[in-house]
C-alpha positions as CSV (number, residue, x, y, z in Angstrom):
1,M,17.2,37.5,-24.5
2,T,13.6,37.7,-25.8
3,R,10.5,35.7,-24.7
4,G,10.7,33.9,-28.0
5,D,14.2,32.8,-27.1
6,L,13.0,31.4,-23.8
7,R,10.2,29.5,-25.5
8,S,12.7,27.6,-27.6
9,S,13.8,24.0,-26.8
10,A,17.1,25.4,-25.5
11,W,15.5,26.6,-22.3
12,R,13.4,24.9,-19.6
13,R,11.0,26.8,-17.4
14,V,11.6,26.2,-13.7
15,F,9.3,28.8,-12.1
16,H,7.5,32.0,-13.3
17,N,10.2,34.1,-15.0
18,V,12.9,31.6,-14.0
19,Y,14.5,29.5,-16.7
20,A,17.4,27.0,-16.9
21,D,19.5,25.5,-19.7
22,A,17.5,22.6,-21.0
23,R,20.6,20.4,-20.8
24,L,20.7,20.7,-17.1
25,D,19.5,17.7,-15.0
26,L,17.4,19.6,-12.4
27,S,17.1,18.0,-9.0
28,H,14.9,19.1,-6.2
29,R,17.8,20.7,-4.5
30,S,18.7,22.7,-7.5
31,R,15.1,23.9,-7.8
32,C,15.3,24.9,-4.1
33,R,18.3,27.0,-4.9
34,A,16.6,28.6,-8.0
35,A,13.6,29.5,-5.9
36,A,15.6,31.0,-3.1
37,S,17.9,32.9,-5.4
38,W,15.4,34.4,-7.8
39,L,12.0,34.4,-6.2
40,F,12.2,35.0,-2.5
41,P,11.6,38.4,-0.9
42,P,12.9,38.9,2.7
43,G,11.0,36.8,5.2
44,C,11.0,33.5,3.2
45,A,13.0,30.3,3.9
46,I,13.2,26.8,2.4
47,A,11.4,24.5,4.8
48,G,9.8,21.0,5.4
49,R,10.7,18.2,3.0
50,S,12.8,20.6,0.9
51,A,14.9,21.6,3.9
52,V,15.5,17.9,4.7
53,A,16.9,17.5,1.1
54,L,19.2,20.5,1.5
55,Y,20.6,19.0,4.7
56,G,21.5,15.8,2.9
57,G,18.5,13.8,4.0
58,A,15.7,12.1,2.0
59,S,14.8,14.1,-1.0
60,P,11.4,14.7,-2.7
61,R,11.1,13.9,-6.4
62,A,12.7,16.5,-8.7
63,D,9.4,18.0,-9.8
64,D,7.7,18.0,-6.3
65,P,6.8,21.5,-5.1
66,V,9.5,23.4,-3.1
67,E,8.3,23.9,0.4
68,V,8.6,27.5,1.7
69,L,8.0,29.0,5.2
70,V,6.9,32.6,4.9
71,Q,6.7,35.2,7.7
72,P,3.1,36.6,7.9
73,A,4.3,40.1,7.1
74,S,6.0,39.1,3.8
75,R,2.7,38.3,1.9
76,F,4.5,36.1,-0.6
77,G,2.7,33.7,-3.0
78,P,0.8,31.7,-4.2
79,L,3.2,30.7,-7.0
80,A,3.2,27.6,-9.2
81,G,5.9,25.1,-8.1
82,L,6.0,26.2,-4.5
83,L,4.1,24.9,-1.4
84,I,3.9,27.9,0.9
85,H,3.3,27.7,4.7
86,V,2.7,31.0,6.6
87,A,4.0,31.1,10.1
88,P,6.5,33.1,12.2
89,W,9.9,31.8,13.2
90,R,12.1,32.7,16.2
91,E,15.5,34.3,16.0
92,G,18.1,31.7,15.0
93,E,15.6,29.3,13.4
94,V,16.7,30.2,9.8
95,R,20.3,29.8,8.5
96,L,22.1,30.0,5.2
97,V,22.8,26.7,3.4
98,D,24.5,27.0,0.0
99,G,23.4,30.6,-0.1
100,C,19.8,29.8,0.6
101,A,17.7,30.8,3.6
102,V,16.7,27.4,5.2
103,T,14.9,26.6,8.5
104,T,17.4,25.0,10.9
105,P,17.2,21.2,11.3
106,V,15.4,21.4,14.6
107,R,12.8,23.9,13.4
108,T,12.4,21.8,10.3
109,C,11.5,18.8,12.5
110,W,8.9,21.0,14.3
111,D,7.3,21.9,11.0
112,L,7.3,18.4,9.7
113,A,5.5,17.2,12.9
114,S,3.0,20.1,12.4
115,W,2.4,19.6,8.6
116,L,2.6,15.8,8.1
117,D,1.0,12.7,9.5
118,L,3.0,11.0,12.2
119,V,4.4,8.2,10.0
120,N,5.8,10.5,7.3
121,A,7.0,13.1,9.9
122,V,9.0,10.5,11.8
123,A,10.5,9.1,8.6
124,L,11.9,12.6,7.7
125,I,13.1,13.3,11.2
126,D,14.8,9.9,11.1
127,S,16.5,11.0,7.9
128,L,17.8,14.2,9.5
129,R,19.1,12.3,12.5
130,H,20.7,9.6,10.4
131,V,22.8,12.1,8.4
132,G,23.8,13.9,11.7
133,A,21.9,17.2,10.9
134,V,20.2,17.0,14.3
135,D,20.4,14.7,17.3
136,L,18.0,13.6,20.1
137,P,19.3,16.0,22.8
138,E,18.8,19.0,20.5
139,L,15.2,17.9,19.7
140,E,14.4,17.3,23.4
141,H,15.8,20.7,24.3
142,Y,13.8,22.4,21.6
143,L,10.7,20.5,22.8
144,A,11.2,21.9,26.3
145,T,11.3,25.4,24.9
146,R,8.0,25.0,23.2
147,R,6.2,22.9,25.8
148,G,2.6,23.9,26.0
149,E,2.5,25.6,22.6
150,R,0.1,24.5,19.9
151,G,1.6,21.4,18.2
152,W,4.1,20.5,21.0
153,R,2.3,17.1,21.7
154,R,2.6,16.1,18.0
155,F,6.2,17.1,18.0
156,A,6.9,15.2,21.3
157,Q,5.3,12.0,19.8
158,A,7.3,12.3,16.6
159,V,10.6,12.8,18.5
160,S,9.9,9.9,20.8
161,L,9.4,7.6,17.8
162,S,12.3,8.8,15.8
163,D,15.5,6.7,15.4
164,A,18.8,7.7,13.9
165,G,19.5,4.1,12.8
166,A,16.8,4.1,10.2
167,E,18.4,4.0,6.7
168,S,15.4,4.7,4.5
169,P,11.9,6.3,4.7
170,P,10.2,2.9,3.9
171,E,12.0,1.3,6.9
172,S,10.9,4.2,9.1
173,H,7.3,3.9,7.9
174,L,7.3,0.2,8.7
175,R,8.8,0.7,12.2
176,V,6.3,3.4,13.1
177,R,3.3,1.4,11.8
178,L,4.4,-1.6,13.8
179,V,4.7,0.5,17.0
180,E,1.4,2.2,16.3
181,A,-0.2,-1.2,16.0
182,G,0.9,-2.0,19.6
183,L,3.9,-4.1,18.9
184,P,7.1,-3.7,21.0
185,R,9.5,-1.3,19.4
186,P,12.1,-3.1,17.3
187,V,15.8,-2.3,17.1
188,T,17.0,-0.7,13.8
189,Q,19.9,-2.1,11.7
190,H,20.7,-4.9,14.2
191,V,24.0,-6.7,13.6
192,I,23.9,-10.5,14.1
193,E,27.2,-12.2,15.1
194,R,28.3,-15.7,15.7
195,A,31.3,-16.3,18.0
196,G,32.2,-12.6,17.5
197,R,32.1,-12.8,13.7
198,F,29.7,-10.8,11.5
199,V,26.8,-12.8,10.1
200,A,24.2,-10.3,8.9
201,R,22.7,-6.9,9.5
202,V,18.9,-6.7,9.4
203,D,16.5,-3.7,9.0
204,L,14.5,-4.3,12.2
205,A,14.8,-6.9,14.9
206,W,13.8,-8.1,18.4
207,P,17.2,-9.6,19.2
208,E,16.2,-11.3,22.5
209,L,13.6,-13.3,20.5
210,K,15.7,-13.8,17.4
211,I,13.0,-12.3,15.1
212,A,14.0,-10.0,12.2
213,I,12.1,-8.0,9.6
214,E,13.6,-7.2,6.2
215,Y,12.0,-4.5,3.9
216,D,12.5,-5.7,0.3
217,G,12.9,-2.6,-1.8
218,L,13.5,-2.3,-5.6
219,W,17.3,-3.0,-5.2
220,H,16.5,-6.5,-4.1
221,H,15.6,-7.3,-7.8
222,D,19.4,-7.2,-8.6
223,P,20.4,-10.8,-9.1
224,D,23.7,-10.5,-7.3
225,Q,22.1,-8.8,-4.3
226,F,19.4,-11.5,-4.3
227,H,22.1,-14.2,-4.2
228,R,23.8,-12.5,-1.3
229,D,20.5,-12.0,0.6
230,R,19.7,-15.7,0.3
231,Q,23.2,-16.7,1.6
232,R,22.7,-14.3,4.5
233,L,19.2,-15.7,5.2
234,N,20.5,-19.2,5.3
235,R,23.1,-18.3,7.9
236,M,20.5,-16.6,10.0
237,L,18.1,-19.5,9.8
238,G,21.0,-21.8,10.9
239,D,21.1,-19.7,14.1
240,D,17.4,-20.1,14.7
241,W,16.3,-16.7,13.6
242,I,12.8,-16.0,12.2
243,V,13.1,-13.6,9.3
244,L,9.9,-12.0,8.0
245,H,10.0,-10.1,4.6
246,V,7.7,-7.3,3.6
247,T,7.4,-5.4,0.3
248,S,6.1,-1.9,-0.5
249,K,3.1,-3.6,-2.2
250,R,2.3,-5.6,0.9
251,M,2.6,-2.6,3.1
252,R,0.1,-0.8,0.9
253,E,-2.4,-3.6,0.3
254,D,-2.0,-6.3,2.9
255,F,-0.4,-4.8,6.0
256,E,-3.0,-6.3,8.5
257,S,-2.1,-9.8,7.5
258,F,1.6,-9.0,7.8
259,L,0.9,-7.7,11.3
260,T,-0.8,-11.0,12.1
261,E,2.4,-12.9,11.1
262,V,4.6,-10.6,13.2
263,R,2.3,-11.0,16.2
264,T,2.3,-14.7,15.8
265,A,6.1,-14.9,15.7
266,L,6.4,-12.7,18.7
267,T,3.9,-14.7,20.7
268,T,5.5,-18.0,19.8
269,R,9.0,-16.9,20.7
270,T,7.8,-15.2,23.9
271,R,6.2,-18.5,25.1
272,R,9.3,-20.4,24.3
């Protein structure tokens, strides 16, 4: 196959000297496998957000850079399409996943806490916990082995705020921002019942005060889902619940006023 063949519309460039059939729908996970299979010398491993995707958690967009952890002696990169971090790893902190060298879930969590801000790190740790790739005792044990090292306090904070019940990164972002604002920590995915029968499940809640928060994502634009949501909301209001809704736009542009609404609801119900 010549370079002229590869420049044709039949092929799609994935990385330098790595091409794929143009008919393939390349996901971030498939780009991880391509990088690990055709680019990595020894001493490289898929890491960070890309590792989360390979373990079945939240995935970056298909064309986002593949994150790579490189041992200092390997001297790999820079390379277009890869986000390279240079740091050593301990024995047992890299494993094979679908034939790719990948940092273990617990080491991935350590790196996320080191590389990202607290809100985004917790969201991805939530994702790994939610799919069962790692659990709280494993994280706490790993923290104990690294206590006193550079970055352990960031990791400790991220682990303490993580929650396996979170079902999406936006819900995690919302929960962590509420706690960082000084509000009591809410319960995730709380199930509301009446006389032992299911009424609703809400994203976040303070059950003892009957206050719930629902994150309205894009799927709420579906007419049938909207109808079911309104029925569910009516049942909850009948049981004296306060339900506050927040959208991604409001989280970006008007979060302070939303915080005021939540504080008001908490204060009112606490007084009652």
